C-alpha positions in Angstrom: 0.0 0.0 0.0 1.5 3.4 -0.9 2.3 5.8 1.9 -0.1 8.5 2.8 1.6 11.7 1.7 -0.7 13.9 3.8 0.2 12.0 7.0 2.3 13.8 9.6 4.3 10.5 9.8 5.4 10.7 6.2 9.1 11.0 5.6 8.5 13.4 2.7 8.4 17.1 3.2 6.4 19.1 0.6 6.5 22.9 0.4 4.1 24.0 -2.4 5.0 27.3 -4.1 1.3 28.4 -4.0 1.4 28.1 -0.2 4.8 29.5 0.5 5.2 32.0 3.4 7.9 34.6 3.5 9.2 35.9 6.8 11.2 39.1 7.3 14.7 38.7 8.6 16.8 41.1 10.8 18.4 42.4 7.6 16.6 45.1 5.4 15.4 43.8 2.1 15.9 40.1 2.9 13.1 37.6 3.5 13.3 33.8 4.1 10.9 31.0 3.3 12.2 28.1 5.5 11.8 24.6 4.2 13.4 22.8 7.1 16.0 22.8 9.9 18.3 19.8 9.9 19.6 17.8 12.8 23.0 19.5 12.9 21.7 23.1 13.1 21.7 24.0 9.4 18.7 24.7 7.3 17.3 24.7 3.8 15.3 27.7 2.5 14.6 30.2 -0.2 16.0 33.7 0.4 14.4 36.7 -1.4 16.5 39.8 -1.7 15.8 43.3 -2.9 18.5 45.1 -5.0 21.2 46.4 -2.7 20.3 44.1 0.3 23.3 42.9 2.2 23.7 39.8 4.4 26.8 40.3 6.6 29.9 38.2 6.6 29.3 34.8 8.2 31.3 31.7 9.0 30.3 28.2 7.7 30.6 25.6 10.4 29.5 23.0 7.7 29.2 23.0 4.0 26.6 25.2 2.2 25.1 25.0 -1.2 23.6 28.0 -3.0 21.7 28.0 -6.3 20.6 31.3 -7.8 17.0 30.9 -9.0 16.4 34.4 -10.2 18.4 37.6 -10.4 22.0 38.4 -9.5 24.0 38.3 -6.2 27.6 38.8 -5.3 28.9 36.2 -2.8 32.3 37.3 -1.4 32.6 39.7 -4.4 31.9 37.0 -7.0 28.9 37.8 -9.2 26.4 34.9 -9.7 23.3 35.0 -11.8 20.3 32.8 -12.5 21.3 29.2 -12.7 24.7 29.6 -11.1 25.7 27.3 -8.2 28.1 27.9 -5.3 29.4 25.4 -2.7 31.1 26.8 0.4 33.3 24.5 2.4 33.3 24.3 6.2 35.5 27.0 7.7 35.0 29.5 4.9 33.3 32.8 5.3 31.6 35.3 3.0 28.9 38.0 2.7 26.1 38.3 0.2 25.0 41.4 -1.7 22.0 41.5 -4.1 23.0 43.1 -7.4 19.4 43.0 -8.5 16.2 41.6 -7.0 17.0 37.9 -6.5 15.8 34.6 -5.1 18.4 32.0 -4.0 18.1 28.5 -2.6 20.4 28.0 0.4 21.1 24.7 2.1 23.6 24.7 5.0 24.7 21.6 7.0 25.5 23.5 10.2 25.0 27.0 11.7 26.5 30.0 10.1 27.4 32.6 12.8 28.2 36.2 11.9 31.8 37.2 11.8 32.6 40.2 14.0 35.4 42.3 12.6 
């Protein structure tokens, strides 16, 4: 018998675009639609940025994957546009600046604390 996908016991997590909720962050022009927190403190989410929005420099305690779904961003000064992918290794740090309105998918394995300089 196939699993009940509507059951809370299902191993599948579905986040329908038509039901997506965006939450403001502490950073002007940046909103997040959280998909899930993982067991090691990381998370997977969509991040929506207005042009000029800036997410401060932060440290990656685990790996992180970023896929630009729409628009252009600069991550540590490297311009990325729609379709571009970035992997950040554990121990690396960077900031993010929106060069245009943008939507990015971000999946981090562990927390990403801000770097105080």
